[in-house]
N, C-alpha and C positions, 0 to 999 in steps of 0.2 A: 504494500500500500504506500502511496506517496505520502511523505512527510508524516509518518504515523506518530512521531514525537515532536512535531513542530509546534512551537509556542509563539504567540504573537505579542508578548509583553512589551518589547521594545518598539515594535511597530505601532501598538496601541498608543504608546506615549507620543510617538511622532504624530499620529492622527489627531490626538487630543490637542497637541500644540497648534496644528493647522486649524482645527475647529475653533479653538479659542481666538486665534488671529482673525478668522472670518467673522466671528461674532463681534469682535472689537471693531473691525473695519466697517461692519454693517451698521453699528451704532454711530460711527462717524458719518457715514453716508446719510443716515436718518437726520442727524443734526444739521448737515449741510442742506438737505432738502427743505428744511424749515425756513432757511434764509433764501429770499427771492434773488439776492445778488449773487449767490454762489450756485453755479450750474451743477446738476447731478451727474456724477461720473458714470461712464458707460459700463465700467467693470470694477470689481474689487480685487486689488492686488494682495496676495498673501504676504509678501515681503521676504526679508532675509531669513526668517525662521523656517522657510519651506524646506522640507527634507524629502528625499526620494529613497525608495527601497530597491535594491538591486534585484532584478528578476532572476530567479533560480532556474537553471536548466533542468530538463527532465531527469537527467542522470543524477544531478545533485539532490533532487527530491527523493530518489530511491536509495540514498545512502543507508547502509546498515547501521553505521555509527554516526550520530549527529552531534557535533560539538558546538556549533554556533547558535542554533535555535532549539537545543534540547531543553527539557524540563530540568531545572537546577535543583528541584526539591529532592530530599531523600526518598528512596523507593517506598519505605514504610509509610511515609506521609501520603504518597499517591495511592497506596493500597488501602489505607484505612479511612481516608476522607469520604468515600462514598457512604459509609455508615453514618456520617453526620446527617445525611438526607433523611434518616429515620425520624428526625425531629421536625420534618416538614410534611404535613398531612397529605398534600397532593401527590408526592412521590410514593408514599406508602400505599395510598389508595390505588394509584395508577398501577403499581407493581402487582397488586393482588388481582385487579380486574383484568390486566393483561395476561396474568398467569392462568386465569380461568379460561381465556380463549384458547390457550395452548392445551388445556385439558381435553377439549373437543378434538384437537389434532391427534392426541394420543389415543382417544377413543376410536377414531376412524382407523388409525394405523393398527390397532390391536384387534379390532372386531371385523374389519373389512373382509379379509380372506377367510376368517373363521365361519362367517355366515353366508357369504356369497358363493363359496365353493362347494356347498352341500345343498341338499334338497331344501326348497323347491327350485333353487336357482341353478345349481350345478355349473357355475361359471368356471372356465379355465383360467389359468394364471393371467393371460393377456386380457381377458374380459374383466377380471377383477381389477386389474390395473387401469383399464379404460374408464372405470367409474370415477377416477380422479379428475377426469375432464370436467365433471360437474363442479367439484370443489374449485378447480382452476377458474371457471367462469364466474362462480360466486365470489371468489376472492378478488378477481379483477374489478367486478362491479363495486364490491365493498371498498376497495382501495380508492376508487374514484369518489365514492360517497364520503369516505372519511378523509379524503385529501382535498381535491380541487373544489368540490361542492361545499364542503364545510368551511374552507377558506373564504369562499364567496359569501356564505351566510354570515360569517364572523365580520367581514367587511361591511355588509349591509347593516348588521345590528350595531356596529360601531358608529356608522353614520347617523343612525336613528338616536344613538346615545350621545349626540352632540360631539361626535368625533372621538369619544373616549372608549378605548378598547378594554374589555374585561374578559379574562380567560374563560369564565363560566359560560359565555355565549356559545362556545364550541360544544358544550356538553349536551345541548338540546339534540344534537345529531347522534347521540348514543341511543336515543329512545327507539328509533326504528330498528337498528341492529339488535336491540334487546328483544324486541318482539320476534323478529325473523330468526334470530339465533335460537330462541327457546322453541319456536315452532319447528325448526329444523331438527332439533333433538327428538321431538315427539315423532316426526315423520320417519326419522332414521331408525330409532330404537323400536317403536311400536310397529312400524312397517316391516322390519326384519322379523320380529317375533310372530306376526300374523301371516307372514309369507305372501304379502301383497305383491303386485307387479313391481319389478325392480325399479321402475321409473320413480316411485314414491321415495323409497329409502336411498337408492343409489343415484337418483337424479335430483329431485327437488330437495330431499333431505340434506344431502351432501352439499348442494349448491347454497342452501340457506345457511348451513354451518360455515361454509367458506365466506359468505358475505359477512357474517358476524365476526369471524376471525380477521378478515381483511380490513374492517372498518373500526370496530370498537377498540381494538388494541392501538391502532394509529391515533385515534381521537384522544384516548386517555393519556397516551405518552405526550402528545403535543400540548394538551391542556396542562400537564404537570410542568413541562418545560417553559410554557408561557407564564406560569405562576412565579417561578423562581429562575429567571434567565441567567443570573450570575453563578448558579450552581447546576447548570445543565449537565456538565460532564459527570459530576458526582451522582446527580439524580438519575441519569440514564443508566449508569452502571448499576445502581441499586435496583432500579425497576427490572432490568434484565436479569439480575441475580435472583430476585424474588420470582420472576416468571419462570426461570429455568428450574428453580427448586420445586415449584409447584408442579411443573410439567414432568420433572423426573419422578417425583413421588407418585403422581397419578399413573404414570406408565407402569410402575411396579404394582400399583394397587388395583388397577382396573380389572385384571383377570380374576384375582381372588374375590373381588366385589361381585363380578358377574356369577362366579361359581356359587357364592353364598346366597345372593338375593335374587338371581335370575335377571334376565334382560328387561322385563317390564318394570319391576321395582327399581332397578338401577336407573332406567331411563327417567322415571318420574322424579327420583331423587336428584338426578343431574339437571332436570328441567327446573326444579325448585332452586338449585344452586345458581343456575343461569339467571333466573328472575331476580333473586336477591342481589347478586353481585352487579349485574348490568343495570338494574333500576336503582342501585345505590347512587347512580349519577344524579338522581333527583335531590339527594341529600347535599351533594356538592354544589348543585345549582343554587340551592337555597342558602346554604351556610358556608360555601367555599370562600366567598369574599371575607366573611367574618374570621374564618380560620387563617386566611392569609394575613389579616391585620394582627391577629393574636400571635403570629410567629414572626412578625416583622423584625423585632430586635434580634432574635436567634438567627434569622436569615442574614441580616446586615453584618452581624458579627462573624459568622462562619463562611460568608461568601468570599472573605479574604482567603485566597488559595494557600497561603503559607501557614494558616492557623489549623491546628489539629483539634485536640480536646483540651479546653481550658474552662 
């Protein structure tokens, strides 16, 4: 990966100097414009403080060892800082909701061959694999819903809110995936159990699950990163850690769960989990702003990348 340890600290300082000079010159321009005798300049000059950053070649970006732009912090600080994000509710909530989406991926991977390769379907290996096209289609549509469309919705809501952006605007787009995801679980599990035509569990069911996985996870991650922009790296690592821990645990638990409770009971229990976790977005819509305010001092303190636990 290009510049996998690239840090922008020095560049950020240079950019801030330029921005400060632009603001200062803009103020001077405004003062001049108030005087009728002084003509308004056609442009703002940044001045002597302007700095440029040398463009790095592709080969330089691929360096295995980086000495100029590498992270100067000790490795243990980099490794432990993501756990600071546990004190910020949006990251904790986002990690669990994202992890639940991975549970359905483990469900499909574990049960797909087990049920489609026997009566009444008797699918061969290739036919079982082909059912994944439904998940692919659902995920593609879900990615568009949770990506481009949600961005447009957030921009629209911000304009209605006098130009003020609030991260909670995005969470309204979780409600549709919550319904579709839960419906997909019922179609998949109950459809397989009753032996209905494969198009219900292997077509619509898996497509609906794909839609939920492709949209809800992306929306919750983006919401959390919008809440605490100066701790995005730490927060993203924490959410991915929680997601993978949940997914790993569910992968080992799903088969014993099915053996103990059967497909019908397991499906209904997973349906309830989907409802609880996905519709928990309503809690964040109502109280997310209040939670952000209550964690303001913690966030401002630990957004300093050099601080660990104090």
